[in-house]
N, C-alpha and C positions, 0 to 999 in steps of 0.2 A: 518464690511467690509468683503466681501467674498474673500478668498484667491484665487489667480489665479492658475489654474492647468496647468502646463507646458507640452509640447509634450512629454518630457522625462518621466514625471510621468505617462502619459497614455500609453506610448510605452516603456516597459521595455527593448526591444531589443536595445535601444539606450544606455543602461548602460553596460559597459564592464564587470562588476562583474556579471550581470545577464547572459550574454552570456557564461561566464565561468561556472556559476552554471548549466545552461542548458546542456552544453557539458558534464560536470561532471556527472550529474544525468542520462543522456542518456547512456553513456558508462557503468555506474554502472548497469543500468537495462539490458543492453546487456549481461553483465557478468552473471547476475542473471538468465536470460533466458537460457543461455548455462548451468549454474550450475544445474538447475532442471533436464534437460534432461540427463546430464552426470552423476550426482549423482544417479538418479533413475536407469539408465542402469547399472552403476557400482555395485550398491547394488544387482541387480539381478544376475550379473555375478559372484559375490562373494558367491552365493548360497542362497541368501535371496529370499523371496517371497513378496507378496503384503504387508504383515505385516511388513517386514523390511523397505520397502519404507515409510510406515506410521510412523515407529519408527524414521526414518531420519527427517521427518517433526516435530515429537514431540520434538526431541532433538534440532531442530532449534528454537522451540518456548519457551521451558522451561526457559532458562537463562533470556530471556526478562521479563517473568512473575515475576521471583524471584527478579530481580535487577532493574526493570523499575523505581520504585520510587526514588532510589538513582541515577540512570542515569539522571533523570530529574533535580535533584539538581546539579549534575556536569555540565550539559548543561547550567544551569542558573548561575553557579559560574565562569566558565573559559571562555577563548576566544573560541568562537564556531568555527571559521574558523580553528584555529590550532587543535582543538579537532577532527573535522571531517577529517582533513588531516591526522592526526596521526592514527586515527582508520581505515581509508581506507587503509593506508599503512600496518598496522599490519594485517588487513584482508587478504591482498595479501600474506603475509608471511604464515598465517595459511592455506590458500588454497594450497600453494606449498607443504605442508606436505604430502598430499595424493599421488601426482605423485612421490615425492621423495621416499616415503616408497614403492610404487608400483615398483619402479625401482630395489629395493633390493629383490623383490619377496616375501615379508613378509606381504603384505597388508591384513588386516582382516576387518570385518564389524565394529568392535568397533573403528577403526581408522576413518572410515567414519562418525560414530556417533559423535566422539569427534570433528572432523572438522566442522560438522554441528552445534554443540553447540557453538564453537568459532565464526563461521561466523554469526550465529544468534544473538549472543551477540553484535558483531560489528555492525550489521544492526540496532539493537535497540538503539545504540548510534548515528550512522550516520544519521538516518532519522530525529529525532527531532532536532539534531544539525543543519542540513542543512535547514530544514523548518524554524527554528527560525532565522537562518542567512538570509534566503530569506526575512523575514519580516523586517530585518534591512536594507538591501541594496536596496529594491524596495519600493518606496512610496506607500501609501495605495491605491491611485487611480489606480495604475498599477498592484496590486496584483492578481486580478482575471485573467487578461490576462497572467500574468506570470505563474500562476499555471496551466492554461489551456494549454499553450504551453509546460510546463513541463510534463503534462499528456500525450500529444501527443508524446513527446520524450521518455517517459517511455514505452508506448505501442509499438512504433516503435523499440526501443532498445531491449525490451524483445522478440519481434517476430523475429528480426534479429538474436539475440543470440541463440534462440531455433533452428532456421533454420540452422545456422552455425554449432551448435553442432550436429545436425542430419547428416549433411554432413561429418563432421570430424570423427564421430564415425565409419564411414565405412572405414576410412583410418588409424586412430590411435586409441589407447586404450581410454576408457572413462576416466581413471585417468588422462591422458595427456590433454584431452579436458577441464578439470577443470582449466587448466592454462589460458584458455580464460577469466574466471572469475577473476583470479589473475591479468591478464593484465588490465582488466576493472577497478579493484580497484586501480591499480597504476596510470592509466590515470585520474581517478576521483580525486585521491589525488593531482595530479598536477594541475588540473583545479580549484578545490576548494581552494587549497593553494594560487592560484594567485588572488583570490577575495580580495576585501577590506572589512573592517568592521570585526565584530565578537567579539568585545571586551565585556567583562563581564560588566553588568550594575549594579550589586549589589555592594554597598559600604560597607556593614556590613558583607560580606560573611566570613571573617576571624574570626569573633567573635561569630558565630552561629554554633550549632551542626547540623549534617546532618538530624537527626530525627526532629529537630525543623523546618528545611526547608521543609521536607516532610509534616509535619502537616500544615505548612503555605500554602503549595500548595493545600491541601485538603480544607482548610478554604477559600481560594480564590475561588475555584470552587463552594462551597456551597453558597458563598455570591453573585455569579453571575449565577443565574439559567438559563439564556439564553444560557450560554456556555454548560450547561448540555443538554439542548434540542438539540443544534446543534450537539454535539458529540454523544449523544445516537442515534440520527437519522443516523449519519454517521456510527456508530457501527452496526446498523441494516443492512445498505447497505453492509458493509464489510463482515458481517457474512453470509448474503445471497450469496454473491459472492464466499466465501470460500466453502459454502455448495454445490452450483451448480457445482463448479470445481471438487469436489469429486465425484459428481453424473454423470458427463458428459460421462466419458469413459464407465461405465457399461450401461448407458442409450443407447448410440450408439451401443454397442455390443449386449445387450440382447433384447432391444426393437426395435431399427431400423434395426439391423443386417446389419450395414453399414461398419463395419471393420475400419481399421486404416485410410484409405483414407477419409471416411466419418467423422471420428473424427477430422482429420486435417482441413477439410473444415468448419465444424461447429465451431470449436475453433477459426479459423482465422476470421470467420464472426463477432465474438465478438470484435476482435481487430479493424476491419473495423468500426463497430458502435462506439466504444470508441474513435477512432481517429477523426471521423467525428463530434461526439458529443462534444469532447473537443475543436475542432477547432471553432465550432459554438457557444459555451457557452457564451463568452463575448457579442457577438452580440444579442443573444436571451435574455440574462439577461437585456441588455440595452433597449430592446424593450418591454419586458413583465414584468420586475421587478423580484426580487429574490423570494418572496413568491410564485408567480404563477409558476415559473420555478421549485422550490423545490417540491411543491405538484404535479405539472404536471409530473415530472420525476418519482416520486414514483408511481403514478397511471399508467404511461406507463410501468414501470417494472412489476407491478401486472398483467396488461393485457398481456404483452409479456410472462411472466412465465406461465400464464394460458394457452395461446395458445401453448406454447412449450410442456406442459405436455400432450397435445392431438396430437402432431405432429406424422405423420405416415410415413414421408419420409424425405430425406436429404434436398431438397430445402426448404420445409416448416420449418424445424428445423433451417436452415441457416438464413432464414428471421427473425425468432423469436429471434435468438441469436444476430443478427445485432441490433434489437430493444433493446435487453437487454444491449448490449454494449453502445448504445446511451443513455439509461437511467442512467447507472452507471457513465457516464461522469460527471454528476452533483456532484459527490464526490469532484471534485475540488472546487466547490462553498462552500462546508462545510469547507474544509481546509482553504480557503480564509477568511471566516467569523471568524474562530477561530483565525487566524493570526491578523485580524483587531481588534478583540474585547478583546484579551488577552494582558495585559501589557508585554513589552519585558522582564521584570524581571521574569515573570512566564511562558514564552513560553515552556521551556523545561519540567517543572514539569507538566503542564496541559496536554501536549501531551503524556508524559510518563505514567501518572496515568491512562489515558484512554487506553493506550496500554496494561496495566495490564488486564483490562476488555476484550479487544479484544483477548489477548493471552489465557485467561481462556476459552472464548467462542470457540476459534479456536481448542483448545484441545478437548473440548466436541464434536465439529463437527467431528474431526478425529475419535474419539472413537465411537460415537453414530451413525453417518450417515450410515456407512456400515451395521450395524446390523438392522437399521430401513429399509434400502433398501431391505434387505433379507426378512423382515417381511411383508412390505406393497407394495414394488415395487417402482421403480424410478419415475413413473408417479405421484403417490400419493405424494411423497416427493417434486417434483417440484411444484405441486399444493399447497402444504402446504407453500412453500416459497412465492407464490403469496398471500396467506392469510396473511402472516407475513407482506408483503409490504403494503397491504391494512390497516392492523392494525397500521403500522408505519405512513402511511398517516394520519389516523385519530388522532394518538397521536401528530404528528407534528402540525396539524391544530389546535387541541384543546389547546396545550401549547402555540402556537404563539398568539392565541386569548386571552388566560389568561394573558400572559406577557404584551400584549398590554393594557389590562384593568388595570393591576397593574401600568404600567407606566403612564397612563392617570390620575389615582387617585393621584399618587405622584406629578404630575404636578399641 
């Protein structure tokens, strides 16, 4: 007998807990958007250069790499709602350190690096905790729509935060602008704390060591190869996104000679594409099916990146970046598939273990991309990302075909 799907299951907006989740993640992203602008500008004001901005990003990433496996265990052991609420509140406290020290006139670069490390660690806990919590409060039938709407909220929040920070920096100090992120963390804590659910699902957690749980998480991933395919494809998407973000400013400056205005227009074009793509994703998936949407979006990214590498003016670059944002919106589908196919007991560990890989690759991007751009030029590196997307498309297609054959033999 087929279970009836209720309207609330298809429409997560009918669920009060989801509406609170969406509000919490949106204001959280708004704070992060302001943080990037404020921290980068503050670093330059304290006498640092481009390498100091890169070091801020490195310090944001390193704690997550070192502690992610244990973070995943904690997410799976404790009440996720309370954990995300606590971490978001502590994150706000850490963010207040910079403006407080700046008020005494003794702020130095290492204070900014320390705050970046604390905030980065908090983010590595908050994200898997809230994504696992979402899988608890939203029925499976509504997860794709829920993640798509959350992606829209994230893009809108980040863009609004960056714009707000840009305006505030002309009036107050960059250190004080960081308080916008602190306020976003407080509001996020309030919203997530008002959600329902979040209880730990493990019944044996008190009798197991943390290392045993980490190994159990690895074993679970190995035993479910489709999870590896989904997350490795998603990892390729995120790595490419991180790479082109690093390349965009020098590409606009050295290749297009478009200045800061051109940079802002092209960057905002990505947000437009991502918002439109996330809004349309549930509809397109419903009409075309997941495999076609996954492979089609990867092919679109490869084509858009290729076209962008040959762009000679701002309007062409804006059109290409809009298509790039449209293609990257499919990331919400990979998140949804992971939430659907991973047992609630393992949500935190699976997400955190793949975060380790993403963190390591991100560090490599920060360190290597600048040097490669100097050697080969930004156009060549954009074109190389298109090649990576084509390889990812071929990998995903081959693995999906292989797993389908394995499943048919088992049946």
